[in-house]
N, C-alpha and C positions, 0 to 999 in steps of 0.2 A: 778349713780350720784360718786359709788364706786368700784373700780375695785383692787385688788390684785391679783397677779400670781405666782408659784412659788416660793415665798417667802421662803429665808433662815437669817435667823440671829445668830447671838451671838456676845457678849461683846468683842471678839478676834480676830473676823475674819476667825475663823474656826471651827471644830469640837471640842466637841459637840456642837451642835446648838441648841439654846434655843427655834428656830422656825423653820419647815424642809418640805418645799414643800408645804405652804400652800396657798390654795381658797379661795378668799373671797370675796363677792359681793353683795353692797345693792342698792337700786333700790329708785327714789325720792318717798318719802311717807312713805316708811319700815317704821317700829320700831322692832329693832332687838334685841333681847337681848345674848348679848356672855354670857355661861354657862362654867363652871366645875373647876375642885380642883385644890388650890393655887398649883403656880408655872406649872402652864397648857399655862402659856404662856398669858394671857387675857389682861392684862396690858401692856405687849412688843406691841401686836398689834396694840393695843391703840396710843403708841407713835410714832409706824412707820404711822399710818394713818395719826397724826398729823404733820409728818415731825420731829419732836424732836430724832426720828431714822432711821439713812439709814439702808438699806436691807444689806445683805453682796453681797444676787442676788435674780434674781427679780424684777420687776415691780409692781408701787401703783400709780393707779390714781384716784385724786378724783377730780371730774369734778365740782364743788362748791366753789368760794372762801370765801361764805359766813359763814364760818365753829365756833363754840364755843365747848369749852370744862368747863364739872363743876367736877371739885373734890372732895372728899368728906367730909364729914361734918368734921369730925376729924384731916384734913389739918392745921387745924388752930387752934387744939383743946388748944395747950399749948405755943399760943401769947400770945404774952401780949403787942404787938403794939399796940399806941393809937389812933387807928382808929376807927372813927364813921360807922354805915352800908354808912350811907347819903355821907360821906366823900371817902366809898371808891367805889363805885360805880359810883359817881362824876369823881373821877380820871379815872376810866377805859370809861367815855365818851367819857373825853374829848381826850383819850389817840385813842378814836375808831375817835377822830375828829368830834364828835356828838353837834354841836352846838346848839341843843334846850333841856335849861336846865331842859324840864320837861321832859324828857324822863327818867330819873332817877327815879320822881314818880311815872311816870307809870310804871316801870317795879315792883319795889317794891311791889305795889298795885294790880300788878296783881297776885303774890303771898301772899296775904294777910301781909306784911311786911312793909305797908309805915309808921304804929303807932308808929316803933321802927327806925326808921331813924335817929335818934341822940344816941344811943346805944350803946357802944363800940364792935365791934366784939366779943373781948375775953369774954364780961361780956354774948355770949347768947347760948341758949342750943344746942343741936346736931340739931335739928330739924330748930331750928330756924336759924341756921347758912346756913342749906344743902340748904332751902327756898331762904337765901340771896345771895347765888355761882348762883343759878338759876337765880333769877332776874339778875345779872350780866353775865351771859351769852345770856340771851335774850333783851340783851341793845344793839347789833347791829339786832336786827330782821334776828337773823339767816335762814337759809334754812336746816341745818345740823347741833343738838346738839349732843354731846360724852360726856355720863357723864360715872364716874365711880363708881359705887356702889349707888346709889344715898338714899339709904335706910341703908346703915349700920353707926354704932351710932346713929341713930335716931329713936323717941318714934312711940308709931302706930299707935295714933292722925296723928303725921306729914307723916307718912310712905302715908296713906292712901290720904292725903292733896297733896303728891308731885303727884304719880301716877297719881290720879286724874287730876292734871293742865296738868302733861308728855303727857295723852293720850289725852287732850284738844288740845294740842298743832300740836299732831299729823293729828288727823282728822279735828281738825276743821280749823287748817292755815298750815296744809300741810308739819311742818317741820318732818323733818327727822329723827329719834329718834335710836341710839346706844347706848348701853346699858348695860355696864361690869356690871351685879349680881351675888348676892347670895343669891338674894327672889325669890324660885322655884315658888312660888303661883304667883306671881306679873308680873314674867317674861309670865307665861303661859297666865294669863290672859290678859295681855297688851300688847304682844308683836304679831305682824304678820311674822316672825319667828324667832324660835331659830336658833343658831348658839354657837356649843358644843365642846368645845376646849377638848383634851387629849393627852397628849405627842408632844405638840409643832404643833400640824397639826388639822384641824378641820373638820365639816359639819354641812351643811344647816338643818334643818327638821321643820316639824309640827309641835305648841305649844300643839295641842290635843295629836296629836301620839308620843310627847315627853312625855306626862304626863305620857298615856297608860304603857311606858315604863318602865317608872321609878317605876311607881306602881307594874307592874310586877314583876320587879325584887327587889321590897324592899316589898315585899307581901304584897299589899294594902297602903303601908304606905308613903303619900308622904316627902321624904329628900333630 
């Protein structure tokens, strides 16, 4: 589904590069968590995969057109734009040219947010807002869902609900999940693979092996 080969990227088009000879692959049905420290290039990679940025050199192939992106919950934290949950999703439904109006409510029901359809987006908690973003993401029945730190700014109960739903999407509906993560435990528990980035490049590893490496490196503490 996704194949990136030999990616180099910088905003100036020349060295120093944010991404350096990076290779990344994801297959149908994968759940891949992208991990790494701040500045490792995680968000840049996602923007390249979404087509929001173009590489200086290298190739990117994303074989499926039904791709959805879910931003962080705090992306609208300071917004005071007067739009309700239902209005936002309905406008997105029309943008996708989906004629069936029931799809808006069905998407909200899928994440347990149907009761808040008339609430302003700006009045929602971080967890509620993230669920709405996910509902918006699934409106078009994507086969590839890309998320940017889905548990950032989200309370513990909402985190559990969000990851449980993402896992059901992945295993029950065969939606490929690609998630930039800072939540190590959730990444290790839910992912089929970990893509660890450092200094502008990355490598894929098994979640269980990744956990063992972290525990060994940090004296038995997962951090």
